[in-house]
N, C-alpha and C positions, 0 to 999 in steps of 0.2 A: 409576470404581472407587473405593470408599471404603476407608480403612484407618485403624488406630489409630496415633496419633503422639503425641509428647511436645512440650510447649511450655514455655518459660520466659519470664521477663520479658526485654525487649529489653536487650542488653548490647553494648558496643563489641566489634567483631569481633577486634581485636588481642589481647584478653585472654580470649577465650572458649575454655575447654576443652570437651571433649565433655560436653554438659549432662545432668545427672541428670533423670529424669522427675519432674515435679511435678503434672501433671494430664493427663487424657486427653481428646482431641477426636476425634470420628468423621470429620471432614473435614480433610484436610491443608491447611495455610495456603496452600500453593502454588495451590490452586484459587481461593481468595479473591483472591490477587494476580492470577491470570489474569482473574478477573471485573473487577477494577478496571482492568486493562489493556484489556479489552474495551470498557468504558464510555468510557475515555479515547480510544481510537481512534475510537469512534463520534462523540464530540464534535469531534475533529479532522477527521473525514470530512465534516462538514457542508459545508465549503467545496468539497469535491470534487464536490458535487452541483450547484454553481452555474454553472460556466463555460458549459455548453451553453444554459442558460436566459437568459444575459445577452447573447449575441452579437447577436440581433436588436434588443433594446431599446437597447443602446449604439449600434448602427449607426443606429437611427432617431433617437435623441436628439442624438448628437454628430456624426453623419455620418462616423464613422470607418470605414474599409474593414474588411471581414472579415479581410483579411490582417493589418492592424494589431492588431485584437483577438486574432487567432490568435497573433501574436507575443508578446503579453502572456501568453497561456496557455502558450506554448512556454517562456518564461522561468520561469514558475511550475513547469512540469513538469520542466524540466531541473534547477532548483535543488532541487526535491523529491527528485530522485535523487542529485545530486552532494553534497548535505549529509549524506545518510544514513551513509556510512562514517565521516565525522568525528563525527557524532552518536553512533555506536556507540562510538568511542574516547573521546569526552567522557563517556559513561555509565560507562566503566571508570575514568575519572579523578575525576569529581565525583558520580557516582551517578545512577541512573535518575530518581529523584524530582525532583532539581533541574533536570536537563536538560529533562524533560518539562514541568514547570511553566512554565519560561521559554518553551519552544516554544509552548505554548498561549496565553500572553500575547502573543507576537509575532503569532500568527495573528489573535487578536482585534483587535490594533491595526491590522494591515494591512487586514482586512476592514472595520473601522469607518471608516478614513480614506477608503476609496473613495467614501463618501457625499459627500465634499466635493470630489471631483476635477472638473476642467474641461478638462484636456488629456490627450492620449494618453500622454505621458511619465509622468503621475501614475498612470495605469492600470498601466503597466509597473512602476513603483516599488512601489505598494501591493499590487496584485494579484499581480504577477510576483515581485518581490524579497522583500518582507516575508512574504507568505503562503507563498511558495516555500521560504524558509529555515525558517519555523516548521513547516510541514507536513513538510518533509524530515527534521526532527528527530523527528517523530512517525511516520516511515515504517515499513516492515515490518522494518527493522533493529531497531527497538524491540521488535517482537514476537519476533524471533529472540533478542535479548538476554534478555528475560524467560523465554523457553522454555529457553534453554541454562542459565540460572542456577537456575531453580526446578524443573526437571523432568529426570529421568533416564529414566523410562519415560513412555510416551504423548506423546512429543514431536511426532510427526506429527499426532496428533489435536489437541493444543493449538495447534500452528502453524495448522492448518486453522481452528480456532475464532477465533483472533485475526485471521487474515487475513479471515475472514468479517465481522469487526467493521466494516471499511470499507464492505462492501456493506450491512450493517445500517444504518449511518449514512445511506447513500444511500436506503435504503428508508424510513427515518423522516423525513428532511428533504426529499427531492425532491418529493413531492406538496405539502407545505406551501409550499416555496419557489416552486414553479411557480404555485400559487394566488396567492401574494403578488405575484409578478411580473406576473401577468395582471390582477389587480384593484387593486393598490396601487402598482405600479411596482417597479423593481429595488432601490431604496434600502432599503425595509423588509426585503427579503430579505438584503441585506448586513449590516444591523444584527442580524438574527436569527442569522446565522452567527457574528458577533462575540460575542453573548451566550452562544451554545451553547459556544464554546470557553472563555470565562471561567467558565462554570458548572461545568466539569469540574475546574478547578484545585484547589478544596478537597478533592475526592475523592483526587486524586493526592497532595497534600501530607499528608493525614491517614492514608490507608489503604495507599498503595503503599510497599513496602520493597525495598531494593536487592538483598538477598541473604538466603538462608535463615538464615545464621549470625546475622543481625541479630536474629532472634527465637529463636535457639537450636535451629534445626531442620536436618535433612538435606533435600536436594532430594527431591522426590517420587520414590520408587522407588530412591533412591541412598543412599550413606553420608554421614554428617555430616563436614563439613570446615570449617576456618576460612575466614573471608572473606579473599579476596586483598587485598593492599595496593593502594591507588590506583595506577593506571598513569600515570606522568607522560609528558609529551610526546605528547599525544593526536594532534595533527596529524601529527607526525613518524611515529608508529606507523602511522597510517592510510595514509600515503604509502608507508612501508616495506613494509607488507603488500601494497599494490597492486603494487609493483615485483616482489616475490617471486612473487606469484600470477600476474603477467603472463608469467612464464617457463614457465608450465605450460599445456598444451593445454586441459585441462578448463575453465580460467577463461575462455578466449576463446569456447569453445563455449557455456558457460552465459551469458556476457555477450551473445553474438549472439542466442541463442534468446530471452533475456529482453528484449532490445531490440525484437524483433519482437512479443513479448507486449505490451509497452507501446504499440507503434504501433497494434496492432489492438484495444486496449481503451481505455485512458485517452486516447490521442491521437486516435483516430478515433471510436469509438462514443460514448464519454462526452462528448466535446467537440462532435461534429458530427451525432449522430443526430437530436437535436431539430430543429435548423434544416433538416436534409435532409428529414425527414418533413414539416416545415412547408412546404417547397418543393413537396411533392406534395399540399398542401391539408389535411394533418392538423392539427387544433388543437394548440397548444403543450401544453395540459394533458393531452391524450391521449398525445402523444409522451413527455412526462415520466412519465406513468403507466406506459408500457411500460418505460422505464428503471428505474422502481421495481420492476416485476415482475422485471426482470433481477436486481435486488438481492435479491429473495426467493429466487430459485433459485440465486443466487450463494452464499448462506449454505449451502444444502443441498449444492451441488456442492463447495464448498471444504472443508467438514467431511468429506464423503465422500472427497475426495481425500486428506485427512490420514489417514483410516482406511486407504485403499488404500496410502499411502506406507509405513505401518508393516508392510505385508504383501507388497508387490510391488516389483519393481525400478523405481527412480525414473526412470531414463532412458527406459524403455519407456513408462511412464505419460506422460511429457512428449511423446513422439513421437505417441501416440494423441491427446492433447489438442490439439496444434497441427494435426494433419492434419484432425481434425473441425472445428476452428475455421475453417480455410482454406476448406473446402468450403461451410460455412454463409455466409461472407462473399461468395462468388461468386454466391449466390442472392439476397442481400439487395436489390440494385437492382430486381429484378423484383417484390419484395414491397411496396415503398413505395407507398402509395395514400392517398386522402383519409380512408378508413375503415379500421378494424382488422378484418382478415379472419383466419380460422383459420390459413392458412400463416404469416402474420406472428406470430401467437401462438406457433406451433411454433418459429419462429426465436428469439423472445424467451426461451422456456423453455430451449431448447437452448443458446443463447449464455450465458444466465445460469448454467447448470450448469458451463460451461466457462470462465467469465470469469477468475477467478484460481485455478482448480484447479491451475494450473501452479506456484503458490507453494510448497506443501508439498514436492513432489519436488525443486524447485530448492534450497530450504533444506537438504533432506536430502543432496543431492549436495555442496553446499558443506561441510556438516558431515563427510561421509565423506572428502572430499579435503583439507580444511584444518583440521580439528580445532579447537583453542582459538581460532584466528583466524577461524573460520567466520562469526561475526556481522559482522566488518569486511569480509571477502571478499564476503559477501552484500550488504553495503552498497554495494560497488562494482558488483556485478552489478545491484543495483537501480538504481544510477546509469545503467547502460546501458539499463535498462527505461524510465527517464524521458527519457533522451535520444531514444530511439526514439519515445516518446510526443510529445515536443516537436517533433520533425521532422514528424510526421504532423499534429499540431495546426496547425502553420503551413502545411504543404503542402495540407491539406484546405481551409483558408480561401482560400489562393491559387488552388487549383483551382476553387473555387466562383466566385471573381472572374473568372478567365480563361475558363472553359468554361461557366459557368452551371450546373454540375452537380457532384455529388460522386462520380459513377459511376467515374471513373478511379481514384480513391483506394480505393474498395471492392475493385475487381479487383486492384490492385497489392498490397493488404494480404492478400488471399486467397492470391496467389502466394508472398508472403513467409512465410506460415504453413506452406506446403508445404516451403519451404526449412528452416524451423525444425525441422520433424519429422525431416528427414534429419540435421540437426546434432545433435539430441538422441541419435539412435542412434549417432552417432560418438563420444560420450563414453565413455571407457574406465573400467574399474574402478579405484578408487583404489589407490595404492601406500602402503605403510606410512611411507615417508620424507616424505610430504606432510602428515602428521598435524598438524604445527604449523609455520607459516611464520615466526613471530616468533623462534623459536630456530634457524632454518635458517641 
C-alpha cells in the first residue's frame, strides 16, 4: 500500500520535534528500510545454505565422522539462537546499523577462515562459534526489531517478507554453492559465502536507519514519536526479560513449538536432506536443487502466512502448520530415490510452503503477549528454535553413523510436529498485564 508522507533531513532524535512537511514522497521510507533488511538477510543467509553440502566432502577429505561434523553444525545453530535476544538488546543500545555491520563482518571472517582448517576443533571454532555468533545477530530478531520500529500497519506482511529473505538467500546461493562444491571443492564455496556477507556491509551502513525519527518520519501507519534513548545494560535487560517471560505459560508453549520447528527444518531437512538423498543414489546437485525449490515456495508460503496472520488467529494457524508438516515428514522416507519423481516434488512444494510459515504467527503472539519487549522475547523463543535444530543436527548425524539411515529421525520429527500442533492450541489469549515485561 502506498501513501503520501513527509520527509526531512536526518536529525538527532533527542532534539527532533514533530517535523514540518518539506517534500512529498509516494513511498514511505519504511519500505526502503525493509528492502535493505531483506537484502541484508539474504547476504547472511548464504552460509545457511552450506552445511548440508559440506558433510560428505569434509567426511571424505578429513575422515571426520558425521557426528563430529554434526556437532559443529549444532554449535552454529545453538549460537544462532542464543545470540538473538542479546542482539535485539544490543540493537536497542547501539543501533541496528552498527550491530548488523559487525555481525556480517564476523560471518565473513568465520567462513573465510574455514579454508585454512586442518583439525575438527577449527571447524567447531570457525564454522560453529564465529559464524554462529554472527548469524545469530542477523537472526529473525533483527527482522522483528525492524518491523516493530518502522511499521504500525502491515506488520504481519512485512514479517513474512523479511522471514522469506532467508529462503531467498537459500534459493540464490544453494545451486551455485552445490555446483562449486561438486566441480571445484568446498573451499571456493566457503570463500563465496564470505564475500557475499562482506558485500552487504556497505548497503547496511549507507542505507539502513535505526528509527523513523532519524529521518523525521512516523512509522508506516502510525503517529510520529521521538526516538527512544539508548537502552543501557543490554545483556542485563535480555536476561531480565527472559526471567519475567519464563513466569508466563505462553512463553513455554511458544518456545516448545518453535524448538520443534527448528528441529524439523534447519536441524533436519536443511542439514541432512542432501546427504540422506545422496544415500539413496540421488546426485548432490539434484538434492541441492530440491532444497532450492523449497526456498522458492518458502518465499510464497511465508509471505502468505504473514497475510493470514493479519487476518486470522495466530495460534490456530500454528496448529495447522505443524500438523501438516508432521504428516509430510512421515511420508518422506518412502519418497527418497535415485531419481526425482512427482511424489517427491509434491513433498518439496508442500514443505516449502510450510517451512517458516510458523514465524509470522509466532512473532504476532509474542507481540500480543509481551508488547514492547516482544523482540527480545522472540529472540529467546528463537533461541529455543535453534536449540531444537542443534539437537536434531547432531542426532541426525549420530543416527546415520549408528543405524546407517536417517529414517528414525524423520519419523521422530513427524511425531514431534504433532505435539507442537497441540501445544499451539493450548496458548491462551493475552492478558493486558503482560503488555510489557520490562516495567513489570
